[in-house]
TIFI-832489 format. One line per field, with one value per residue: residue number from 0; x, y, z of N, C-alpha, C in turn. Coordinates in steps of 0.001 Angstrom, whole numbers, plus 500000, padded with zeros to 6 digits. Atoms other than C-alpha are relative to their C-alpha. Example, Ala and Ser with C-alpha at 12.3 -4.5 7.8 and 13.67 -1.06 7.14 Angstrom:
BEGIN
seq <- (0;1)
n.X <- (500890;499180)
n.Y <- (498810;498810)
n.Z <- (500000;499940)
ca.X <- (512300;513670)
ca.Y <- (495500;498940)
ca.Z <- (507800;507140)
c.X <- (500900;499230)
c.Y <- (501200;501090)
c.Z <- (500000;500730)
***
This chain:
BEGIN
seq <- (0;1;2;3;4;5;6;7;8;9;10;11;12;13;14;15;16;17;18;19;20;21;22;23;24;25;26;27;28;29;30;31;32;33;34;35;36;37;38;39;40;41;42;43;44;45;46;47;48;49;50;51;52;53;54;55;56;57;58;59;60;61;62;63;64)
n.X <- (499242;498832;499160;498746;498915;498932;500454;499090;500461;500156;501214;501282;501104;500626;500831;501324;500889;500615;500740;501127;501282;501051;501190;500050;500274;499410;498890;498942;498609;499712;498772;500421;500739;499100;499055;500202;499734;498666;499401;500068;501510;500909;501175;501024;501227;500113;501253;499966;501378;500633;499688;500881;500605;500355;499150;499903;499516;498867;499676;498516;499123;499216;498489;499551;498637)
n.Y <- (500350;500793;499876;500808;499528;501023;501561;500910;501357;500824;499392;499844;500866;499232;498824;500535;500274;498834;499473;500885;499414;500960;499711;501122;501249;499957;499005;499974;499553;498795;500049;499546;500903;500727;500864;501470;500705;500530;499765;498830;499823;501020;499501;501070;499516;500800;500161;500360;500430;500957;501300;500925;500913;501241;501144;500984;501097;500493;501472;500327;500161;501282;499857;501316;500182)
n.Z <- (501165;499748;501096;499874;500841;500384;500248;499242;500132;498803;499157;500888;499522;499023;500613;500839;498930;499490;501145;500279;499806;499914;499351;498880;500543;501326;499884;501144;499612;500740;500886;501247;500829;500962;499186;499877;498919;500095;498710;499466;499993;499814;500191;499805;499633;498901;499472;498636;499578;501036;499667;500608;498778;500342;499671;500871;499625;500757;499721;499637;501065;500011;500528;500462;499583)
ca.X <- (523774;526360;529621;532737;535950;538397;538165;539481;538886;539306;536366;534029;532011;531326;530293;527818;526370;525939;524373;521807;518344;515362;512101;512732;511564;513193;516675;519108;522680;524134;526754;527007;524904;528003;529838;530163;530192;533701;536260;535689;531871;529065;525957;522484;518914;517857;514424;513735;510765;510062;509966;508828;506548;505675;506738;507911;508392;511654;512273;515475;518534;519889;523574;525142;528359)
ca.Y <- (599870;597119;597647;595277;596611;594467;590698;588200;584576;583242;585330;585093;582339;584524;587501;585152;583973;587443;588618;585664;586847;584863;584712;581770;579227;580023;581623;582532;582888;586266;585576;587055;585312;584246;582449;578687;576420;575665;576345;580075;580360;578493;579593;577882;578348;576742;575513;575055;573284;571091;567527;564484;562763;559796;556405;553568;549923;548629;544845;543137;543262;540068;539579;536827;537075)
ca.Z <- (138942;138900;137063;136413;135232;133238;132493;135103;133975;137435;138948;135790;137254;140315;138185;136144;139566;140866;137518;137614;137144;138397;140151;142800;140310;136971;136683;133909;134511;133568;130963;127645;124912;122799;125771;125342;128206;129333;132125;132310;131439;132692;131035;131728;132674;135893;137367;141185;142688;139629;140461;138741;141388;139143;140290;138336;138811;137785;137494;138708;136634;135402;134866;132770;134525)
c.X <- (501175;501092;501232;501050;501028;499417;501087;499469;499782;498790;498736;498860;499253;499216;498722;499115;499413;499029;498773;498684;498876;498866;499701;499583;500701;501080;500898;501205;500322;501295;499511;499455;501103;501023;499714;500475;501392;500531;499873;498538;499164;498521;498886;498710;499524;498434;500157;498726;499321;500477;499127;499447;499326;500800;499936;500496;500943;500254;501460;500790;500769;501268;500259;501329;500135)
c.Y <- (499135;500041;499068;500677;498936;498676;499233;498543;499229;500428;500129;499084;500666;501118;499357;499655;501173;500751;499219;500744;498905;500380;498942;498751;499585;501029;499881;500576;501100;499908;500579;498824;499022;499085;498620;499432;499537;500261;501416;500440;498799;500337;498854;500666;498830;499956;499467;499629;499137;498773;498999;498959;498759;498856;499053;498652;499477;498503;499618;500053;498881;500100;498485;499606;498920)
c.Z <- (500403;498812;500348;499062;499610;499858;500856;499976;501280;500972;499029;500479;501095;499527;499437;501220;500600;499134;499633;500266;500125;500972;501116;499346;498577;500002;498743;500429;499255;499358;498588;499062;499032;500816;499945;501388;500111;501394;500513;500120;500353;499804;500198;500639;500992;500603;501432;500374;499040;500203;499286;501166;499493;500516;498994;500667;499231;500334;500345;498796;499963;499404;499564;500383;500995)
***
């Protein structure tokens, strides 16, 4: 079990990182559901190893300057 006592905004991002749950490809950061993204909390869901391997041809960019 993992316990945290008290609330310290300076270390909240570290706590969320420690409480992240994932399987190597898909992970959800361990913060409370009501936490908005801001300077203290950084909620999110992350994917690893998912890449867009399609290629596109992009034409030249014309400038009128």
